[in-house]
DRENTOR-429348 format. One line per 2 residues: number of its first residue (from 1); for each residue x, z, y of C-alpha. Coordinates in Angstrom, 1 decimal. Each point is the difference from the previous one (the first is absolute). Layout:
N
NUM	X Z Y ~ ...;
//
This chain:
195
1	-35.3 -23.9 -16.1 ~ 0.3 0.6 3.8;
3	3.3 -1.0 1.5 ~ 0.7 3.2 2.0;
5	0.3 2.3 -3.0 ~ 2.3 -2.5 -1.7;
7	2.2 -0.3 3.1 ~ 0.1 3.8 0.4;
9	1.1 0.4 -3.7 ~ 2.6 -2.6 0.4;
11	1.3 1.7 3.2 ~ 0.2 3.3 -1.8;
13	2.0 -1.5 -2.9 ~ 2.5 -1.6 2.5;
15	0.4 3.2 1.9 ~ 0.7 1.9 -3.2;
17	2.7 -2.5 -0.9 ~ 1.6 0.6 3.5;
19	0.7 3.6 -0.7 ~ 1.2 -0.1 -3.5;
21	3.2 1.9 -0.6 ~ 2.2 -1.5 -2.7;
23	-0.7 -2.6 -2.5 ~ -3.5 0.5 -1.5;
25	-0.2 3.6 1.3 ~ -3.2 1.5 1.2;
27	-0.2 0.0 3.8 ~ 0.1 3.4 1.6;
29	-3.3 1.4 1.4 ~ 1.7 0.5 3.4;
31	3.3 -0.6 1.7 ~ 1.7 2.7 2.1;
33	1.5 -0.6 3.5 ~ 1.3 2.1 2.8;
35	-1.8 0.0 3.3 ~ 1.3 1.5 3.3;
37	-2.0 2.7 1.5 ~ 1.7 -0.7 3.4;
39	-1.2 -3.5 1.1 ~ 0.4 -2.2 3.0;
41	-3.3 -0.9 1.6 ~ -1.3 -3.5 -0.2;
43	1.1 -2.0 3.0 ~ 3.0 2.3 0.8;
45	3.1 -1.9 1.0 ~ 3.6 0.8 0.4;
47	2.9 -2.0 1.3 ~ 3.7 0.3 0.7;
49	3.4 -1.4 -0.6 ~ 0.6 -0.7 -3.7;
51	3.4 1.6 0.3 ~ -1.7 3.2 1.0;
53	-2.5 -0.1 -2.8 ~ 0.0 2.2 -3.1;
55	0.2 -1.9 -3.3 ~ -1.7 1.9 -2.9;
57	1.5 -1.4 -3.2 ~ -1.3 0.3 -3.5;
59	1.7 3.0 -1.7 ~ 2.1 -0.3 -3.1;
61	-1.5 1.6 -3.1 ~ 1.2 1.1 -3.5;
63	-1.1 -2.3 -2.9 ~ -2.9 2.3 -1.0;
65	-1.6 -0.5 3.4 ~ 0.6 -3.8 0.1;
67	-3.2 -0.5 -2.0 ~ -3.8 0.0 0.6;
69	-0.5 3.2 -2.1 ~ 0.0 3.6 1.2;
71	2.9 2.0 -1.6 ~ -0.5 3.4 -1.5;
73	2.8 2.5 -0.4 ~ -0.7 1.4 -3.4;
75	3.0 2.3 -0.1 ~ 3.5 0.2 1.4;
77	1.1 -3.1 -2.0 ~ -3.1 -2.0 -0.7;
79	-2.3 -2.4 1.9 ~ -3.3 -1.6 -0.9;
81	-2.6 -1.9 2.0 ~ -3.4 1.4 0.9;
83	-2.8 -1.6 -1.9 ~ -2.5 -2.1 2.1;
85	2.2 0.2 3.1 ~ 1.2 -3.4 1.2;
87	1.2 -0.8 3.5 ~ -1.2 -3.1 1.9;
89	3.6 -0.8 0.7 ~ 3.4 1.7 -0.4;
91	0.2 3.5 1.6 ~ 3.0 -0.8 2.2;
93	-2.0 -2.7 1.9 ~ -3.0 2.2 0.3;
95	2.0 2.9 1.3 ~ 1.8 -2.3 2.5;
97	-3.4 -1.0 1.5 ~ -1.1 3.6 0.3;
99	3.2 0.9 1.7 ~ 0.0 -2.9 2.4;
101	-3.7 0.6 0.9 ~ 0.6 3.7 0.6;
103	2.9 -0.6 2.3 ~ -1.8 -2.8 1.8;
105	-3.0 2.2 0.5 ~ 2.1 2.4 2.1;
107	0.2 -2.7 2.6 ~ 3.6 0.6 1.0;
109	1.7 -2.8 -1.8 ~ -0.3 -3.7 -0.7;
111	0.1 0.0 -3.8 ~ 0.8 -3.2 -2.0;
113	-0.1 -0.5 -3.8 ~ 1.2 -2.6 -2.4;
115	1.1 -3.4 1.4 ~ 2.4 -1.3 2.5;
117	-0.7 2.6 2.6 ~ 1.1 2.7 -2.5;
119	3.5 -1.3 0.2 ~ 0.1 -0.3 3.8;
121	-1.0 3.6 0.6 ~ 3.0 2.2 0.8;
123	-1.7 3.1 -1.3 ~ -1.0 0.1 -3.6;
125	-1.7 2.5 -2.2 ~ 0.6 -0.3 -3.7;
127	0.8 2.2 -2.9 ~ -0.8 0.9 -3.6;
129	-3.5 0.9 -1.3 ~ 1.2 2.4 -2.7;
131	-3.3 1.4 -1.3 ~ -3.6 -1.1 0.2;
133	-1.8 1.3 -3.0 ~ -1.5 2.8 -2.0;
135	1.8 3.1 -1.3 ~ -1.8 1.1 -3.1;
137	2.1 3.1 -0.4 ~ -1.3 1.4 3.3;
139	-3.3 -1.8 0.5 ~ 1.0 -1.6 3.2;
141	0.7 -3.4 1.6 ~ 3.2 -0.4 2.0;
143	1.4 -2.6 2.4 ~ 3.7 0.2 0.9;
145	1.7 -2.3 2.5 ~ 3.6 -0.1 1.1;
147	-0.1 -1.6 3.4 ~ 2.8 -1.8 1.7;
149	-0.2 -0.9 3.7 ~ 2.5 -2.5 1.4;
151	0.3 0.2 3.7 ~ 1.2 -2.8 2.4;
153	3.4 1.7 0.6 ~ 0.7 -0.1 -3.7;
155	-0.8 3.7 -0.7 ~ -1.8 0.6 -3.2;
157	-2.2 3.1 -0.6 ~ -1.4 1.1 -3.3;
159	-2.6 2.6 -0.9 ~ -2.1 0.8 -3.1;
161	-3.7 0.3 0.3 ~ -2.4 1.4 -2.7;
163	-3.6 0.9 -0.4 ~ -1.9 1.3 -3.0;
165	-3.7 0.6 -0.7 ~ -0.4 2.7 -2.6;
167	-2.9 0.9 -2.3 ~ -0.6 -3.6 -1.0;
169	-1.2 -0.7 -3.6 ~ 1.4 -2.9 -1.9;
171	-3.0 -2.2 0.9 ~ 0.6 -3.4 1.6;
173	-3.1 0.4 2.2 ~ 1.6 3.2 1.5;
175	3.7 -1.0 -0.1 ~ -0.5 -3.2 2.1;
177	-1.5 1.8 3.1 ~ 2.6 2.8 -0.3;
179	2.8 -2.5 0.0 ~ -1.6 -1.6 3.1;
181	-0.1 3.4 1.8 ~ 3.6 0.7 -0.9;
183	1.3 -3.4 1.1 ~ -1.8 0.4 3.3;
185	1.5 3.4 0.5 ~ 3.5 -1.4 -0.6;
187	-0.7 -2.9 2.3 ~ -1.0 2.4 2.8;
189	3.1 2.1 -0.5 ~ 2.2 -3.1 0.2;
191	-1.9 -1.2 3.1 ~ 0.7 3.4 1.7;
193	3.7 -0.3 -0.9 ~ 0.3 -3.6 1.2;
195	-1.8 0.7 3.3;
//
């Protein structure tokens, strides 16, 4: 037996093991992520005093969003999770990256994320990601973010941002792109607000 097909089969088995969700569970066909539509060009640089930077922190989330599944609002009092819809990582972290990249792409600010620089920045954007899921009662996806901007003088500003995409069937292949569109819309609204 030729060695290349054996190595290819072995590699496929190892890869399948890497994306398994749960003990003995069948790996999902695909993982969902959020990608920013506003990006910074390769090679672009920014610099400035870290005290003047904007720290974009990971938002807090309710328990039903602190998982790798996409929540579905079944009715006013019930939640479920969308079949075959699995995030590549938790939604709060994905949204933080889209938000930071969108603000960074505007070119007006030095934006820092997680790490030591985050704590040195005197301006910080954080908040609560309250909704990022599918509403089965209305056939829509919704992203809702309560932003909190802390300014260097100690002033705190808050504002709620929301975006929905309607006419979305309860199909994982359609819900994922709609959530990405809504998350990018919220990120653009926040970027306009932050300036």
